[in-house]
C-alpha positions in Angstrom: 13.5 5.5 -18.8 10.5 6.8 -17.5 9.3 10.7 -18.1 7.6 10.6 -14.7 9.2 11.0 -10.9 7.1 7.9 -10.0 7.4 6.8 -6.1 6.5 3.8 -4.1 4.6 3.2 -0.7 4.7 -0.1 0.7 3.6 -2.1 3.5 4.4 -5.3 5.1 1.1 -6.6 5.6 0.8 -9.1 9.0 -1.0 -11.9 6.9 0.5 -15.1 7.1 0.5 -15.9 3.4 2.6 -12.7 2.4 -0.1 -10.4 1.1 1.2 -6.9 1.2 -0.6 -3.4 0.2 1.4 -1.1 -2.0 0.6 1.6 -4.5 2.7 3.6 -7.0 2.0 7.5 -7.6 3.3 9.8 -9.1 5.5 12.2 -7.1 4.8 15.6 -9.4 1.7 15.7 -9.2 0.6 14.2 -5.5 2.3 14.9 -2.3 2.1 12.9 0.5 0.8 13.4 3.2 0.6 10.2 5.6 0.3 6.7 5.6 -1.2 4.2 7.9 -2.6 0.2 7.8 -5.6 0.3 8.7 -6.7 -3.4 10.4 -9.7 -5.2 8.6 -11.1 -8.3 10.9 -12.4 -11.2 9.1 -14.6 -13.5 10.0 -12.4 -16.6 11.0 -14.9 -19.0 8.3 -13.4 -16.4 5.6 -17.5 -15.3 5.1 
């Protein structure tokens, strides 16, 4: 049993490989104000 109250923030990614983004944090030490995805445009050749 965990002694801390952990919370998870998870965002579905539009990545076709199914890669999502998440963070786990101690809710007693951190107050979430907001969460958002910030898109990053990568070059077509992957470099």
